[in-house]
Backbone bond lengths (Angstrom), bond angles and torsions (degrees), N, CA, C in turn:
res aa  C-N    CA-C-N  psi(-1)  N-CA   C-N-CA  omega(-1)  CA-C   N-CA-C  phi
1 M - - - 1.451 - - 1.521 108.86 -
2 S 1.326 117.19 134.47 1.454 121.86 178.78 1.527 110.08 -94.15
3 A 1.320 115.89 161.88 1.467 120.81 177.45 1.528 109.17 -74.46
4 P 1.339 117.22 150.50 1.459 119.75 179.62 1.535 112.92 -82.11
5 F 1.326 116.38 14.76 1.460 120.54 176.43 1.515 109.34 -152.17
6 R 1.335 114.80 163.94 1.455 121.42 179.66 1.524 107.33 -133.68
7 I 1.332 116.03 133.60 1.461 121.38 178.83 1.522 109.10 -87.13
8 R 1.328 115.05 131.16 1.468 122.83 176.68 1.527 108.55 -116.94
9 E 1.329 117.02 -177.24 1.462 121.78 -175.24 1.533 113.20 -61.39
10 N 1.310 118.37 -48.39 1.462 120.62 -177.39 1.525 112.39 -127.88
11 C 1.339 115.67 23.12 1.459 119.78 -178.13 1.528 109.52 -164.71
12 I 1.317 114.68 177.77 1.463 120.49 166.33 1.514 107.61 -125.94
13 E 1.306 115.79 155.79 1.453 121.60 174.69 1.525 108.28 -114.82
14 L 1.312 116.04 126.93 1.463 122.05 179.67 1.520 109.26 -103.18
15 F 1.304 116.13 141.63 1.459 122.24 175.64 1.524 106.94 -104.69
16 V 1.325 116.53 121.91 1.467 121.83 -170.69 1.521 110.62 -132.69
17 R 1.319 115.55 138.68 1.476 121.18 170.25 1.516 105.87 -104.82
18 L 1.311 115.92 116.32 1.460 121.99 -174.74 1.524 111.76 -102.63
19 T 1.335 114.96 133.75 1.457 122.07 172.74 1.528 107.69 -114.96
20 P 1.324 117.36 107.48 1.468 120.03 177.43 1.530 110.82 -81.71
21 K 1.323 115.83 176.33 1.474 123.42 178.61 1.523 112.08 57.21
22 S 1.320 117.56 35.38 1.448 122.21 178.52 1.528 108.92 -87.02
23 S 1.303 116.82 172.38 1.464 120.62 177.65 1.522 112.00 -85.59
24 V 1.343 116.69 -8.41 1.464 120.49 -175.92 1.530 109.61 -153.13
25 D 1.340 115.62 152.91 1.464 120.72 172.98 1.523 107.70 -93.87
26 R 1.341 117.44 120.28 1.463 118.85 178.29 1.523 111.91 -166.46
27 L 1.340 113.77 156.22 1.461 122.71 171.45 1.517 106.53 -97.14
28 E 1.324 116.56 136.75 1.463 120.45 -172.45 1.515 114.08 -118.75
29 G 1.305 119.08 23.54 1.447 120.36 177.76 1.512 113.06 91.80
30 V 1.323 115.00 -161.82 1.463 121.82 -173.00 1.519 109.99 -109.47
31 E 1.324 115.12 143.01 1.456 122.72 178.00 1.527 108.05 -130.66
32 T 1.319 116.75 146.37 1.461 121.01 176.68 1.519 108.76 -111.15
33 S 1.319 115.89 127.72 1.464 120.37 -179.78 1.528 110.30 -80.89
34 A 1.305 116.62 172.79 1.466 122.34 -177.76 1.522 112.59 -59.87
35 D 1.338 117.33 -28.87 1.462 119.90 -179.56 1.531 112.71 -84.73
36 G 1.333 117.70 4.43 1.459 121.81 175.57 1.516 115.16 90.51
37 R 1.332 118.05 -1.39 1.461 120.66 179.24 1.530 109.88 -85.88
38 S 1.311 115.39 140.57 1.465 121.06 179.76 1.514 110.49 -99.63
39 H 1.328 114.94 150.50 1.454 121.02 175.82 1.530 108.32 -154.06
40 F 1.315 115.24 156.31 1.453 120.74 174.17 1.513 108.72 -78.58
41 K 1.325 116.25 147.78 1.456 121.22 174.72 1.521 107.19 -101.58
42 A 1.318 116.14 133.52 1.460 120.98 178.61 1.515 109.68 -137.39
43 R 1.315 114.76 148.26 1.465 122.08 176.14 1.520 108.18 -128.55
44 V 1.313 115.82 138.75 1.465 120.68 175.23 1.528 109.29 -134.49
45 R 1.314 115.85 152.57 1.466 120.99 179.85 1.525 112.04 -77.01
46 A 1.304 116.87 -23.06 1.469 121.52 -175.06 1.523 111.73 -63.39
47 M 1.326 114.03 151.17 1.458 121.56 176.08 1.532 108.93 -79.89
48 P 1.323 117.35 151.22 1.471 120.02 178.26 1.529 111.89 -82.43
49 E 1.321 115.78 57.21 1.458 121.14 -178.53 1.525 109.59 -128.39
50 N 1.321 116.33 133.96 1.474 122.24 176.94 1.526 113.24 55.13
51 G 1.319 116.99 30.91 1.460 121.12 176.70 1.513 115.20 78.33
52 A 1.333 118.04 8.10 1.464 121.02 -176.57 1.538 111.88 -62.98
53 A 1.317 117.85 -41.72 1.466 120.52 -179.55 1.529 110.37 -67.54
54 N 1.322 117.08 -38.66 1.470 120.03 177.64 1.523 110.85 -64.43
55 Q 1.325 117.58 -42.00 1.461 120.84 178.59 1.524 110.83 -63.94
56 A 1.323 116.95 -40.69 1.462 120.49 177.77 1.529 110.42 -63.53
57 L 1.329 116.88 -39.81 1.460 121.04 177.72 1.524 110.82 -63.36
58 E 1.322 117.18 -44.43 1.467 121.07 178.86 1.526 110.76 -58.85
59 K 1.317 117.32 -43.68 1.473 121.39 179.08 1.522 111.08 -65.51
60 L 1.323 116.74 -41.74 1.460 121.72 -179.98 1.526 111.23 -61.55
61 V 1.320 116.72 -46.33 1.466 121.10 -179.86 1.529 110.61 -67.19
62 A 1.325 117.02 -41.50 1.467 120.39 178.74 1.518 110.68 -59.21
63 K 1.307 116.59 -44.70 1.471 120.46 179.57 1.527 110.85 -64.07
64 A 1.329 117.25 -43.80 1.471 121.04 -179.25 1.520 112.10 -62.70
65 L 1.334 116.82 -34.43 1.467 120.89 -177.88 1.524 112.78 -93.36
66 G 1.323 117.52 -8.63 1.454 120.84 -179.52 1.516 113.66 69.87
67 V 1.335 115.80 36.65 1.468 121.12 178.32 1.521 108.52 -118.66
68 P 1.331 117.80 160.67 1.464 119.59 176.45 1.530 111.31 -63.04
69 G 1.304 116.26 150.26 1.460 120.58 178.85 1.510 112.89 -57.81
70 S 1.321 116.22 -31.51 1.468 120.08 -179.67 1.523 113.01 -69.56
71 A 1.341 118.10 -12.60 1.461 121.85 -179.51 1.525 112.24 -83.48
72 V 1.333 117.60 -10.23 1.465 122.03 -175.59 1.521 109.33 -115.68
73 S 1.333 116.12 131.34 1.466 119.86 177.33 1.525 110.81 -149.07
74 V 1.323 114.84 145.58 1.465 121.23 174.26 1.521 106.57 -77.98
75 V 1.343 116.58 121.45 1.470 120.36 -178.08 1.528 112.72 -110.85
76 A 1.322 117.75 -11.87 1.467 121.45 176.81 1.519 108.74 -154.30
77 G 1.317 116.17 146.43 1.456 121.22 177.53 1.509 113.78 81.66
78 G 1.306 117.24 30.55 1.459 121.63 -176.93 1.514 114.83 -52.73
79 T 1.317 117.76 -33.20 1.465 120.92 -179.49 1.533 112.10 -113.34
80 A 1.307 117.53 9.08 1.467 122.16 -178.97 1.530 110.14 -108.51
81 R 1.305 116.23 165.37 1.469 120.20 175.81 1.528 111.45 -71.88
82 L 1.336 116.23 -38.87 1.461 119.85 179.08 1.521 108.86 -87.82
83 K 1.317 116.05 122.94 1.457 122.14 -173.54 1.523 110.76 -127.62
84 T 1.311 115.03 157.16 1.459 121.78 170.60 1.514 106.96 -116.16
85 L 1.338 115.66 125.57 1.455 121.29 177.73 1.513 109.09 -111.11
86 R 1.320 117.04 139.25 1.456 122.31 174.28 1.523 107.34 -102.37
87 V 1.350 114.98 129.93 1.458 121.14 176.21 1.518 106.53 -118.13
88 V 1.330 115.89 112.88 1.463 121.66 -177.28 1.520 109.35 -83.25
89 G 1.325 114.93 134.28 1.452 121.39 179.51 1.514 109.95 157.13
90 E 1.325 115.53 -168.90 1.460 121.34 -179.87 1.533 107.92 -72.47
91 P 1.330 118.68 113.53 1.467 122.12 -169.89 1.529 115.81 -58.88
92 V 1.313 118.37 -41.55 1.469 119.95 -176.89 1.526 110.44 -67.27
93 T 1.322 116.55 -43.27 1.462 120.90 178.20 1.531 110.58 -63.01
94 L 1.320 116.72 -44.47 1.463 120.88 178.45 1.525 111.12 -62.64
95 A 1.324 117.00 -41.53 1.468 120.33 179.88 1.520 111.12 -61.57
96 R 1.334 117.02 -39.68 1.476 120.00 177.06 1.522 110.62 -62.92
97 S 1.328 116.60 -43.40 1.465 120.65 179.23 1.521 111.09 -63.37
98 V 1.309 116.91 -40.69 1.460 121.48 179.06 1.521 110.47 -63.53
99 E 1.310 117.61 -41.56 1.460 120.73 179.79 1.519 111.14 -62.39
100 V 1.332 117.09 -34.43 1.461 120.95 179.02 1.528 110.73 -67.57
101 F 1.344 118.19 -48.99 1.466 117.50 -177.79 1.516 112.32 -77.61
102 G 1.318 117.93 -13.54 1.456 120.42 177.09 1.512 113.54 -88.07
103 A 1.320 116.21 -8.99 1.474 120.16 -176.89 1.505 112.57 -72.75
């Protein structure tokens, strides 16, 4: 099983499976897909139109990690359910925070 995030030089990258049009905005822990890769599960109320669901996801992750919204961005999977988010900041500190909300 792989980790649901990757540490980079000045950021971390999170792997997330997003479900839009949910009844609530929330992170639901870690899930492992059939191919053995792990990702965080997230739900947002926003519709998947004009990037609204991606923006809601960025805000949700920023709030969970206690970073500014501008520090979080979708860098891959903009129109897919499986996404990669980049969170800019001190990588070790961010990784610890991610492990807490992923537990």
